[in-house]
A tleap script that builds the chain and sets N, CA, C and O, in Angstrom:
source leaprc.protein.ff14SB
mol = sequence {
  NMET SER LEU ILE THR GLU LYS ARG HIE PHE
  VAL GLY LEU ASP GLY ALA LEU GLY ASP ILE
  ARG ASP LYS GLY LEU PHE PRO THR THR TYR
  ALA THR ASP GLN ALA THR ALA ALA ASN LEU
  HIE TRP HIE SER GLU ASP VAL LEU ALA TYR
  LEU ILE GLN GLY ASN ALA TYR PHE LEU ASP
  GLY GLU GLY LYS GLU HIE TRP LEU GLU ALA
  GLY ASP LEU MET THR VAL PRO ALA ARG THR
  LEU HIE ALA GLU GLY ASP ILE ASN GLU PRO
  VAL ILE MET LEU ILE GLY LEU LYS GLU ALA
  LEU PRO MET ASP ARG PHE LEU LEU THR ARG
  ASP PRO ALA GLU LEU CGLY
}
set mol.1.N position { 0.852 -1.183 0.000 }
set mol.1.CA position { 0.000 0.000 0.000 }
set mol.1.C position { 0.895 1.243 0.000 }
set mol.1.O position { 2.081 1.176 0.323 }
set mol.2.N position { 0.306 2.355 -0.364 }
set mol.2.CA position { 1.068 3.601 -0.360 }
set mol.2.C position { 0.231 4.715 0.256 }
set mol.2.O position { -0.983 4.592 0.418 }
set mol.3.N position { 0.910 5.797 0.592 }
set mol.3.CA position { 0.234 6.962 1.149 }
set mol.3.C position { -0.705 7.557 0.111 }
set mol.3.O position { -0.412 7.544 -1.084 }
set mol.4.N position { -1.828 8.075 0.573 }
set mol.4.CA position { -2.819 8.684 -0.320 }
set mol.4.C position { -3.022 10.130 0.104 }
set mol.4.O position { -3.514 10.400 1.200 }
set mol.5.N position { -2.640 11.062 -0.771 }
set mol.5.CA position { -2.781 12.491 -0.491 }
set mol.5.C position { -3.960 13.036 -1.280 }
set mol.5.O position { -4.048 12.853 -2.494 }
set mol.6.N position { -4.869 13.709 -0.574 }
set mol.6.CA position { -6.003 14.357 -1.230 }
set mol.6.C position { -5.877 15.856 -0.978 }
set mol.6.O position { -6.163 16.347 0.114 }
set mol.7.N position { -5.440 16.570 -2.019 }
set mol.7.CA position { -5.233 18.013 -1.914 }
set mol.7.C position { -6.581 18.741 -1.856 }
set mol.7.O position { -7.534 18.370 -2.541 }
set mol.8.N position { -6.635 19.782 -1.023 }
set mol.8.CA position { -7.837 20.623 -0.866 }
set mol.8.C position { -9.096 19.777 -0.647 }
set mol.8.O position { -10.139 20.026 -1.252 }
set mol.9.N position { -8.981 18.785 0.219 }
set mol.9.CA position { -10.087 17.861 0.486 }
set mol.9.C position { -11.192 18.484 1.335 }
set mol.9.O position { -12.351 18.080 1.238 }
set mol.10.N position { -10.841 19.463 2.164 }
set mol.10.CA position { -11.823 20.088 3.063 }
set mol.10.C position { -11.444 21.554 3.268 }
set mol.10.O position { -10.332 21.979 2.953 }
set mol.11.N position { -12.399 22.310 3.802 }
set mol.11.CA position { -12.155 23.721 4.103 }
set mol.11.C position { -12.373 23.945 5.592 }
set mol.11.O position { -13.491 23.816 6.089 }
set mol.12.N position { -11.302 24.280 6.301 }
set mol.12.CA position { -11.380 24.651 7.708 }
set mol.12.C position { -11.728 23.503 8.644 }
set mol.12.O position { -11.963 22.368 8.230 }
set mol.13.N position { -11.748 23.851 9.909 }
set mol.13.CA position { -12.036 22.870 10.956 }
set mol.13.C position { -13.402 22.229 10.765 }
set mol.13.O position { -13.541 21.014 10.904 }
set mol.14.N position { -14.408 23.032 10.448 }
set mol.14.CA position { -15.755 22.482 10.259 }
set mol.14.C position { -15.796 21.474 9.111 }
set mol.14.O position { -16.490 20.462 9.199 }
set mol.15.N position { -15.057 21.747 8.040 }
set mol.15.CA position { -15.009 20.813 6.914 }
set mol.15.C position { -14.352 19.496 7.296 }
set mol.15.O position { -14.820 18.426 6.905 }
set mol.16.N position { -13.264 19.573 8.062 }
set mol.16.CA position { -12.591 18.348 8.504 }
set mol.16.C position { -13.489 17.555 9.443 }
set mol.16.O position { -13.619 16.339 9.297 }
set mol.17.N position { -14.111 18.232 10.406 }
set mol.17.CA position { -14.994 17.534 11.347 }
set mol.17.C position { -16.188 16.905 10.633 }
set mol.17.O position { -16.624 15.812 10.997 }
set mol.18.N position { -16.715 17.587 9.623 }
set mol.18.CA position { -17.819 17.039 8.845 }
set mol.18.C position { -17.408 15.776 8.106 }
set mol.18.O position { -18.163 14.804 8.067 }
set mol.19.N position { -16.214 15.784 7.519 }
set mol.19.CA position { -15.722 14.605 6.800 }
set mol.19.C position { -15.481 13.443 7.767 }
set mol.19.O position { -15.797 12.295 7.457 }
set mol.20.N position { -14.929 13.746 8.922 }
set mol.20.CA position { -14.708 12.721 9.948 }
set mol.20.C position { -16.044 12.115 10.372 }
set mol.20.O position { -16.173 10.897 10.494 }
set mol.21.N position { -17.022 12.967 10.593 }
set mol.21.CA position { -18.361 12.493 10.982 }
set mol.21.C position { -18.973 11.650 9.870 }
set mol.21.O position { -19.510 10.575 10.138 }
set mol.22.N position { -18.902 12.121 8.624 }
set mol.22.CA position { -19.482 11.398 7.491 }
set mol.22.C position { -18.846 10.024 7.291 }
set mol.22.O position { -19.511 9.089 6.845 }
set mol.23.N position { -17.569 9.902 7.617 }
set mol.23.CA position { -16.854 8.634 7.460 }
set mol.23.C position { -16.965 7.748 8.697 }
set mol.23.O position { -16.454 6.628 8.704 }
set mol.24.N position { -17.625 8.238 9.739 }
set mol.24.CA position { -17.800 7.456 10.961 }
set mol.24.C position { -16.506 7.226 11.725 }
set mol.24.O position { -16.339 6.196 12.378 }
set mol.25.N position { -15.578 8.199 11.642 }
set mol.25.CA position { -14.285 8.065 12.307 }
set mol.25.C position { -14.323 8.629 13.720 }
set mol.25.O position { -15.223 9.387 14.082 }
set mol.26.N position { -13.334 8.244 14.501 }
set mol.26.CA position { -13.140 8.784 15.845 }
set mol.26.C position { -11.970 9.763 15.771 }
set mol.26.O position { -10.874 9.365 15.376 }
set mol.27.N position { -12.172 11.052 16.144 }
set mol.27.CA position { -11.112 12.054 15.998 }
set mol.27.C position { -10.270 12.234 17.263 }
set mol.27.O position { -10.725 12.011 18.385 }
set mol.28.N position { -9.044 12.638 17.033 }
set mol.28.CA position { -8.175 13.146 18.084 }
set mol.28.C position { -7.347 14.263 17.459 }
set mol.28.O position { -7.326 14.418 16.238 }
set mol.29.N position { -6.670 15.035 18.291 }
set mol.29.CA position { -5.934 16.203 17.806 }
set mol.29.C position { -4.441 16.034 18.021 }
set mol.29.O position { -4.000 15.539 19.058 }
set mol.30.N position { -3.670 16.452 17.027 }
set mol.30.CA position { -2.224 16.538 17.145 }
set mol.30.C position { -1.852 17.986 16.872 }
set mol.30.O position { -2.158 18.510 15.801 }
set mol.31.N position { -1.196 18.640 17.825 }
set mol.31.CA position { -0.786 20.032 17.660 }
set mol.31.C position { 0.623 20.207 18.206 }
set mol.31.O position { 0.932 19.749 19.306 }
set mol.32.N position { 1.473 20.871 17.433 }
set mol.32.CA position { 2.844 21.135 17.865 }
set mol.32.C position { 3.398 22.296 17.055 }
set mol.32.O position { 2.849 22.653 16.012 }
set mol.33.N position { 4.486 22.883 17.537 }
set mol.33.CA position { 5.177 23.892 16.734 }
set mol.33.C position { 6.586 23.438 16.368 }
set mol.33.O position { 7.305 24.135 15.651 }
set mol.34.N position { 6.981 22.244 16.873 }
set mol.34.CA position { 8.272 21.692 16.500 }
set mol.34.C position { 8.303 20.202 16.809 }
set mol.34.O position { 7.877 19.764 17.878 }
set mol.35.N position { 8.810 19.440 15.861 }
set mol.35.CA position { 8.975 17.998 16.061 }
set mol.35.C position { 10.056 17.496 15.112 }
set mol.35.O position { 10.189 17.978 13.987 }
set mol.36.N position { 10.808 16.538 15.577 }
set mol.36.CA position { 11.832 15.887 14.757 }
set mol.36.C position { 11.180 14.749 13.988 }
set mol.36.O position { 10.288 14.068 14.494 }
set mol.37.N position { 11.633 14.556 12.773 }
set mol.37.CA position { 11.069 13.489 11.934 }
set mol.37.C position { 11.102 12.147 12.665 }
set mol.37.O position { 12.068 11.815 13.352 }
set mol.38.N position { 10.038 11.401 12.499 }
set mol.38.CA position { 9.934 10.072 13.102 }
set mol.38.C position { 10.749 9.075 12.282 }
set mol.38.O position { 11.065 9.324 11.119 }
set mol.39.N position { 11.080 7.963 12.894 }
set mol.39.CA position { 11.687 6.854 12.164 }
set mol.39.C position { 10.613 6.162 11.337 }
set mol.39.O position { 9.425 6.249 11.648 }
set mol.40.N position { 11.032 5.482 10.295 }
set mol.40.CA position { 10.119 4.722 9.459 }
set mol.40.C position { 9.395 3.687 10.320 }
set mol.40.O position { 10.014 2.977 11.113 }
set mol.41.N position { 8.066 3.612 10.150 }
set mol.41.CA position { 7.243 2.709 10.962 }
set mol.41.C position { 5.929 2.447 10.246 }
set mol.41.O position { 5.704 2.945 9.142 }
set mol.42.N position { 5.068 1.669 10.874 }
set mol.42.CA position { 3.721 1.412 10.361 }
set mol.42.C position { 2.773 1.263 11.536 }
set mol.42.O position { 3.197 1.096 12.680 }
set mol.43.N position { 1.478 1.326 11.236 }
set mol.43.CA position { 0.429 1.155 12.238 }
set mol.43.C position { -0.478 0.002 11.817 }
set mol.43.O position { -0.592 -0.300 10.629 }
set mol.44.N position { -1.115 -0.632 12.778 }
set mol.44.CA position { -2.016 -1.741 12.459 }
set mol.44.C position { -3.384 -1.249 11.980 }
set mol.44.O position { -4.181 -2.039 11.474 }
set mol.45.N position { -3.659 0.047 12.136 }
set mol.45.CA position { -4.942 0.602 11.705 }
set mol.45.C position { -4.730 1.688 10.646 }
set mol.45.O position { -3.661 2.294 10.574 }
set mol.46.N position { -5.768 1.928 9.817 }
set mol.46.CA position { -5.741 3.059 8.892 }
set mol.46.C position { -5.721 4.342 9.706 }
set mol.46.O position { -6.379 4.442 10.742 }
set mol.47.N position { -4.956 5.328 9.226 }
set mol.47.CA position { -4.872 6.624 9.897 }
set mol.47.C position { -5.173 7.699 8.861 }
set mol.47.O position { -4.552 7.731 7.799 }
set mol.48.N position { -6.122 8.579 9.167 }
set mol.48.CA position { -6.437 9.710 8.302 }
set mol.48.C position { -6.008 10.978 9.017 }
set mol.48.O position { -6.476 11.260 10.120 }
set mol.49.N position { -5.110 11.752 8.389 }
set mol.49.CA position { -4.574 12.973 8.980 }
set mol.49.C position { -5.095 14.183 8.205 }
set mol.49.O position { -4.784 14.359 7.027 }
set mol.50.N position { -5.885 15.005 8.875 }
set mol.50.CA position { -6.466 16.215 8.299 }
set mol.50.C position { -5.621 17.399 8.757 }
set mol.50.O position { -5.600 17.715 9.947 }
set mol.51.N position { -4.924 18.060 7.830 }
set mol.51.CA position { -4.092 19.195 8.214 }
set mol.51.C position { -4.956 20.453 8.287 }
set mol.51.O position { -5.441 20.953 7.273 }
set mol.52.N position { -5.136 20.944 9.498 }
set mol.52.CA position { -5.980 22.117 9.752 }
set mol.52.C position { -5.178 23.407 9.602 }
set mol.52.O position { -5.672 24.390 9.051 }
set mol.53.N position { -3.932 23.399 10.096 }
set mol.53.CA position { -3.092 24.600 10.082 }
set mol.53.C position { -1.647 24.220 9.836 }
set mol.53.O position { -1.167 23.206 10.343 }
set mol.54.N position { -0.952 25.041 9.052 }
set mol.54.CA position { 0.477 24.856 8.832 }
set mol.54.C position { 0.788 24.028 7.604 }
set mol.54.O position { -0.074 23.772 6.763 }
set mol.55.N position { 2.041 23.618 7.522 }
set mol.55.CA position { 2.552 22.772 6.446 }
set mol.55.C position { 3.290 21.606 7.089 }
set mol.55.O position { 3.964 21.778 8.105 }
set mol.56.N position { 3.165 20.435 6.505 }
set mol.56.CA position { 3.811 19.246 7.053 }
set mol.56.C position { 4.035 18.267 5.916 }
set mol.56.O position { 3.468 18.399 4.831 }
set mol.57.N position { 4.878 17.280 6.195 }
set mol.57.CA position { 5.079 16.239 5.190 }
set mol.57.C position { 5.216 14.880 5.852 }
set mol.57.O position { 5.576 14.761 7.023 }
set mol.58.N position { 4.919 13.870 5.066 }
set mol.58.CA position { 5.107 12.477 5.438 }
set mol.58.C position { 6.119 11.894 4.458 }
set mol.58.O position { 6.171 12.300 3.297 }
set mol.59.N position { 6.904 10.962 4.917 }
set mol.59.CA position { 7.803 10.211 4.046 }
set mol.59.C position { 7.187 8.843 3.786 }
set mol.59.O position { 6.660 8.210 4.701 }
set mol.60.N position { 7.254 8.389 2.542 }
set mol.60.CA position { 6.779 7.034 2.263 }
set mol.60.C position { 7.920 6.046 2.492 }
set mol.60.O position { 9.021 6.449 2.868 }
set mol.61.N position { 7.672 4.780 2.273 }
set mol.61.CA position { 8.654 3.740 2.522 }
set mol.61.C position { 9.908 3.850 1.676 }
set mol.61.O position { 10.929 3.242 1.997 }
set mol.62.N position { 9.840 4.626 0.587 }
set mol.62.CA position { 11.002 4.827 -0.284 }
set mol.62.C position { 11.717 6.138 -0.007 }
set mol.62.O position { 12.688 6.476 -0.683 }
set mol.63.N position { 11.231 6.891 1.005 }
set mol.63.CA position { 11.862 8.153 1.380 }
set mol.63.C position { 11.348 9.374 0.638 }
set mol.63.O position { 11.889 10.464 0.818 }
set mol.64.N position { 10.321 9.228 -0.192 }
set mol.64.CA position { 9.752 10.359 -0.929 }
set mol.64.C position { 8.898 11.212 0.008 }
set mol.64.O position { 8.112 10.686 0.796 }
set mol.65.N position { 9.063 12.541 -0.087 }
set mol.65.CA position { 8.284 13.474 0.724 }
set mol.65.C position { 6.923 13.738 0.084 }
set mol.65.O position { 6.826 13.973 -1.121 }
set mol.66.N position { 5.876 13.695 0.903 }
set mol.66.CA position { 4.514 14.002 0.475 }
set mol.66.C position { 4.055 15.195 1.312 }
set mol.66.O position { 3.698 15.044 2.480 }
set mol.67.N position { 4.067 16.382 0.702 }
set mol.67.CA position { 3.774 17.625 1.426 }
set mol.67.C position { 2.284 17.887 1.527 }
set mol.67.O position { 1.520 17.619 0.599 }
set mol.68.N position { 1.889 18.418 2.673 }
set mol.68.CA position { 0.505 18.803 2.940 }
set mol.68.C position { 0.463 20.259 3.342 }
set mol.68.O position { 1.399 20.792 3.939 }
set mol.69.N position { -0.657 20.893 2.995 }
set mol.69.CA position { -0.954 22.237 3.499 }
set mol.69.C position { -2.375 22.207 4.031 }
set mol.69.O position { -3.111 21.246 3.808 }
set mol.70.N position { -2.756 23.254 4.730 }
set mol.70.CA position { -4.088 23.293 5.329 }
set mol.70.C position { -5.148 22.939 4.291 }
set mol.70.O position { -5.153 23.473 3.182 }
set mol.71.N position { -6.045 22.031 4.670 }
set mol.71.CA position { -7.105 21.573 3.775 }
set mol.71.C position { -6.823 20.234 3.120 }
set mol.71.O position { -7.696 19.667 2.463 }
set mol.72.N position { -5.606 19.723 3.293 }
set mol.72.CA position { -5.232 18.446 2.682 }
set mol.72.C position { -5.476 17.289 3.653 }
set mol.72.O position { -5.410 17.451 4.871 }
set mol.73.N position { -5.756 16.133 3.083 }
set mol.73.CA position { -5.974 14.905 3.838 }
set mol.73.C position { -4.935 13.873 3.408 }
set mol.73.O position { -4.766 13.608 2.218 }
set mol.74.N position { -4.246 13.298 4.384 }
set mol.74.CA position { -3.304 12.200 4.134 }
set mol.74.C position { -3.886 10.935 4.735 }
set mol.74.O position { -4.168 10.886 5.932 }
set mol.75.N position { -4.067 9.913 3.912 }
set mol.75.CA position { -4.499 8.612 4.406 }
set mol.75.C position { -3.291 7.685 4.408 }
set mol.75.O position { -2.615 7.504 3.395 }
set mol.76.N position { -3.045 7.109 5.571 }
set mol.76.CA position { -1.971 6.130 5.732 }
set mol.76.C position { -2.659 4.783 5.961 }
set mol.76.O position { -3.108 4.498 7.072 }
set mol.77.N position { -2.743 3.956 4.919 }
set mol.77.CA position { -3.394 2.656 5.095 }
set mol.77.C position { -2.653 1.796 6.127 }
set mol.77.O position { -1.440 1.920 6.300 }
set mol.78.N position { -3.389 0.940 6.794 }
set mol.78.CA position { -2.793 0.009 7.754 }
set mol.78.C position { -1.628 -0.726 7.100 }
set mol.78.O position { -1.686 -1.093 5.927 }
set mol.79.N position { -0.563 -0.935 7.888 }
set mol.79.CA position { 0.610 -1.698 7.466 }
set mol.79.C position { 1.411 -1.017 6.353 }
set mol.79.O position { 2.135 -1.688 5.618 }
set mol.80.N position { 1.289 0.314 6.221 }
set mol.80.CA position { 2.036 1.068 5.219 }
set mol.80.C position { 3.225 1.752 5.880 }
set mol.80.O position { 3.061 2.535 6.816 }
set mol.81.N position { 4.423 1.451 5.387 }
set mol.81.CA position { 5.610 2.109 5.919 }
set mol.81.C position { 5.560 3.601 5.627 }
set mol.81.O position { 5.234 4.014 4.514 }
set mol.82.N position { 5.886 4.409 6.637 }
set mol.82.CA position { 5.880 5.863 6.499 }
set mol.82.C position { 6.600 6.470 7.699 }
set mol.82.O position { 6.952 5.773 8.650 }
set mol.83.N position { 6.809 7.779 7.632 }
set mol.83.CA position { 7.340 8.537 8.762 }
set mol.83.C position { 6.799 9.952 8.659 }
set mol.83.O position { 6.700 10.513 7.567 }
set mol.84.N position { 6.454 10.521 9.796 }
set mol.84.CA position { 6.066 11.916 9.836 }
set mol.84.C position { 7.350 12.741 9.755 }
set mol.84.O position { 8.342 12.403 10.401 }
set mol.85.N position { 7.341 13.819 8.969 }
set mol.85.CA position { 8.542 14.628 8.769 }
set mol.85.C position { 8.770 15.655 9.861 }
set mol.85.O position { 7.964 15.802 10.780 }
set mol.86.N position { 9.901 16.374 9.741 }
set mol.86.CA position { 10.220 17.463 10.665 }
set mol.86.C position { 9.125 18.520 10.628 }
set mol.86.O position { 8.540 18.791 9.579 }
set mol.87.N position { 8.858 19.105 11.775 }
set mol.87.CA position { 7.912 20.222 11.874 }
set mol.87.C position { 8.646 21.379 12.525 }
set mol.87.O position { 9.249 21.225 13.588 }
set mol.88.N position { 8.593 22.558 11.873 }
set mol.88.CA position { 9.282 23.749 12.364 }
set mol.88.C position { 8.376 24.969 12.397 }
set mol.88.O position { 8.857 26.102 12.369 }
set mol.89.N position { 7.080 24.748 12.457 }
set mol.89.CA position { 6.095 25.829 12.515 }
set mol.89.C position { 4.853 25.278 13.213 }
set mol.89.O position { 4.719 24.063 13.357 }
set mol.90.N position { 3.954 26.144 13.644 }
set mol.90.CA position { 2.734 25.630 14.276 }
set mol.90.C position { 1.910 24.782 13.301 }
set mol.90.O position { 1.586 25.211 12.194 }
set mol.91.N position { 1.586 23.582 13.744 }
set mol.91.CA position { 0.813 22.630 12.939 }
set mol.91.C position { -0.311 22.072 13.804 }
set mol.91.O position { -0.109 21.724 14.967 }
set mol.92.N position { -1.488 21.996 13.216 }
set mol.92.CA position { -2.628 21.343 13.862 }
set mol.92.C position { -3.199 20.332 12.888 }
set mol.92.O position { -3.526 20.663 11.748 }
set mol.93.N position { -3.317 19.083 13.356 }
set mol.93.CA position { -3.938 18.015 12.573 }
set mol.93.C position { -5.036 17.375 13.387 }
set mol.93.O position { -4.916 17.217 14.602 }
set mol.94.N position { -6.105 17.008 12.712 }
set mol.94.CA position { -7.076 16.100 13.297 }
set mol.94.C position { -6.739 14.724 12.747 }
set mol.94.O position { -6.517 14.563 11.547 }
set mol.95.N position { -6.704 13.741 13.621 }
set mol.95.CA position { -6.421 12.366 13.228 }
set mol.95.C position { -7.713 11.578 13.361 }
set mol.95.O position { -8.327 11.561 14.428 }
set mol.96.N position { -8.125 10.925 12.282 }
set mol.96.CA position { -9.335 10.106 12.290 }
set mol.96.C position { -8.985 8.632 12.258 }
set mol.96.O position { -8.192 8.186 11.429 }
set mol.97.N position { -9.587 7.878 13.174 }
set mol.97.CA position { -9.387 6.429 13.243 }
set mol.97.C position { -10.723 5.722 13.093 }
set mol.97.O position { -11.753 6.256 13.505 }
set mol.98.N position { -10.723 4.534 12.513 }
set mol.98.CA position { -11.966 3.795 12.297 }
set mol.98.C position { -12.542 3.220 13.576 }
set mol.98.O position { -13.727 2.892 13.625 }
set mol.99.N position { -11.717 3.089 14.625 }
set mol.99.CA position { -12.235 2.628 15.906 }
set mol.99.C position { -11.583 3.412 17.030 }
set mol.99.O position { -10.436 3.846 16.921 }
set mol.100.N position { -12.328 3.587 18.107 }
set mol.100.CA position { -11.771 4.245 19.288 }
set mol.100.C position { -10.861 3.249 19.988 }
set mol.100.O position { -11.273 2.131 20.299 }
set mol.101.N position { -9.638 3.651 20.232 }
set mol.101.CA position { -8.660 2.760 20.841 }
set mol.101.C position { -8.235 3.272 22.212 }
set mol.101.O position { -8.147 4.483 22.417 }
set mol.102.N position { -7.971 2.367 23.155 }
set mol.102.CA position { -7.442 2.810 24.446 }
set mol.102.C position { -6.041 3.397 24.265 }
set mol.102.O position { -5.347 3.066 23.304 }
set mol.103.N position { -5.630 4.260 25.180 }
set mol.103.CA position { -4.356 4.962 25.044 }
set mol.103.C position { -3.164 4.019 24.868 }
set mol.103.O position { -2.209 4.370 24.175 }
set mol.104.N position { -3.198 2.843 25.472 }
set mol.104.CA position { -2.052 1.940 25.343 }
set mol.104.C position { -1.989 1.245 23.980 }
set mol.104.O position { -1.029 0.527 23.698 }
set mol.105.N position { -3.007 1.451 23.129 }
set mol.105.CA position { -3.009 0.888 21.766 }
set mol.105.C position { -3.106 1.961 20.699 }
set mol.105.O position { -3.074 1.652 19.508 }
set mol.106.N position { -3.225 3.211 21.104 }
set mol.106.CA position { -3.465 4.313 20.182 }
set mol.106.C position { -2.227 4.614 19.335 }
set mol.106.O position { -1.194 5.031 19.859 }
set mol.107.N position { -2.339 4.402 18.043 }
set mol.107.CA position { -1.295 4.714 17.073 }
set mol.107.C position { 0.080 4.203 17.475 }
set mol.107.O position { 1.065 4.937 17.401 }
set mol.108.N position { 0.147 2.972 17.893 }
set mol.108.CA position { 1.440 2.372 18.204 }
set mol.108.C position { 2.286 2.327 16.936 }
set mol.108.O position { 1.794 1.968 15.866 }
set mol.109.N position { 3.539 2.685 17.059 }
set mol.109.CA position { 4.429 2.582 15.906 }
set mol.109.C position { 5.050 1.190 15.891 }
set mol.109.O position { 5.519 0.689 16.914 }
set mol.110.N position { 5.041 0.590 14.736 }
set mol.110.CA position { 5.544 -0.780 14.561 }
set mol.110.C position { 6.840 -0.755 13.762 }
set mol.110.O position { 6.978 0.034 12.827 }
set mol.111.N position { 7.772 -1.594 14.117 }
set mol.111.CA position { 9.054 -1.705 13.458 }
set mol.111.C position { 8.882 -2.266 12.051 }
set mol.111.O position { 8.119 -3.212 11.861 }
set mol.112.N position { 9.586 -1.695 11.047 }
set mol.112.CA position { 9.474 -2.214 9.680 }
set mol.112.C position { 9.772 -3.708 9.576 }
set mol.112.O position { 9.185 -4.386 8.733 }
set mol.113.N position { 10.659 -4.235 10.404 }
set mol.113.CA position { 11.007 -5.660 10.356 }
set mol.113.C position { 9.826 -6.554 10.692 }
set mol.113.O position { 9.823 -7.727 10.317 }
set mol.114.N position { 8.825 -6.033 11.387 }
set mol.114.CA position { 7.645 -6.827 11.766 }
set mol.114.C position { 6.671 -7.028 10.611 }
set mol.114.O position { 5.733 -7.815 10.738 }
set mol.115.N position { 6.867 -6.338 9.488 }
set mol.115.CA position { 5.931 -6.447 8.361 }
set mol.115.C position { 6.051 -7.768 7.615 }
set mol.115.O position { 5.086 -8.206 6.989 }
set mol.116.N position { 7.192 -8.402 7.665 }
set mol.116.CA position { 7.469 -9.626 6.919 }
set mol.116.C position { 6.454 -10.666 6.968 }
set mol.116.O position { 6.624 -11.724 6.362 }
savepdb mol mol.pdb
quit
């Protein structure tokens, strides 16, 4: 599987929340003004990232950058290698998951070697 970028998928917070509601997802918020790029990993669940504010990028399993700006939606299918990129400005994302997960299972990062 590969990352799926949908440019200008929604307008503003209300548009993102409406899409999350229409898809029956459970939302959570990710907000930061600085973060170091994550190591390559995968998740056992599909992850939908709605960029509300700022600019951000994800790396795919081959190291290609997929840039997002406010209004873009990034879908990371389950078991897809990826990494969240460096963040050097205020960023707000809503994260949509298909099921509500307890904190000890929420978006666990999995080692690429476990995909085999």
